[in-house]
Structure formats: structure tokens, C-alpha cells
N, C-alpha and C positions, 0 to 999 in steps of 0.2 A: 415445780410448776412453771418456772420461767423456761426451763429446758424443753418441756413439752410444748409450750407456746412457740418457741423458736423452731422446733422440729415441724410443727404444724404449719408455721409460716413458710418454712423452706419447702415443704410439700406443695403448699398453695402456689408459691413462686414457680416451682418446677412445672406444675400443671398449667399455669398461665403461660409460661414460656413455650411449652409444647403446643398450646392452643394458638399462639400468635406467630411462632417462627419455625416450629418443627414440622416433621412430615405429618401430613394430615391436618395442617393448620388451615385456618380460614382462607388466606390467600392461595394456598396450594390447592385447596378444594375448588375454589373459584376458577383457577387456571385449568384444572382438569375438566370442569364442567364446560368451559369454553372450548377446549379441545374436543370434547365429546359432541358438542353441538356442531362444530365444523365437520367432524367425521360423519355425523348423521346427515348433514346437508350434502356432502360428497356422495354418500351412499344412495340418497334419494335421487340425485342426478344420474348416478350410474344405473340405478334400477330403471329409471325412465328411458335411458338410452338402450338398455338391454331389452326392454319391452318393445321398443321401436324396431330393433334389429331382429327380434324373434318374429314379429309380425311380418317384416319384410322377408325373412327366411321362409316362413310358412307360405307366403304368397309365391315365392320362387319355386318351392317344392310342389305346390298344388297345381299350378297351371303355367302355361307358357305366355299368358297375357302379360304378366309382369316382366318377363324376360324380353318380350317383343317391345314393350313400352320403353324399357331401359335402353335397348339397342337403338330404337328410333330417336329418342330424345338426347341421350348422352353420347352416342356414337354416330348418329346421323345415318344409320343404315336403312335401306329400303329392301323390299322383297324383289325377287328376280322378275316377277310379272307385273310390277308396279311402274308407273311413270312418275318421276319427281317433277313437280311444277312449283317453283318458288313463288310465293305470294307476298307482295310488298305490304307492309302494314300501313295504316292510314297516316300515322305520324311520319313515316319515312317518305311517303308519296307527297305529303303536304310540304315537306322541306325542299323538294326539287323544283317547285314552281318558280 
């Protein structure tokens, strides 16, 4: 009977050791859940960026308005039949007085 009790105690100790320090232990599972949450946050950010890029790509494919807007604001381009007239902003003109 004592041998059976010792064997059962050894099994119980092995199970407890596996629960606290082995693979699949409580701290290991908590660490994996944290990594999963970080990966999901990164995926959500990437999905949002992908949606934005897809919308911009769709706009570029569908019409020239977006291309023209980008050329004007990012590259400072004007059409050949346009005249460029720089306009000073109110903040810039008030600083010159």
C-alpha cells in the first residue's frame, strides 16, 4: 500500500512539474498568448495599411484625377496651358509687416 501511495505521489509530482515548468505550462501559455496578441495587432495595422493602399490603387486605375492631384501637390507640376500664380498665405503676409 505504501508503494502505491509513493507511485501516486510521484505521478502527482510529475503532473505538477509539467504544469508549472514544462512545455505547455501556465507561464509558457501566457507568453504564447502575449505573442499572439502582438501578432494580431501587427496584422490589424497591416490590414489597415493594405486597405488604404488598395483604395489609392483603385483611384489611380479608375481616373486621372488622382494622378493629376498627386502631380500637382507632390511634384509641383502644372498643365501646359495653365499660368502659375503663387499666393501668399495670411500668416506669411502678416509676418512681413
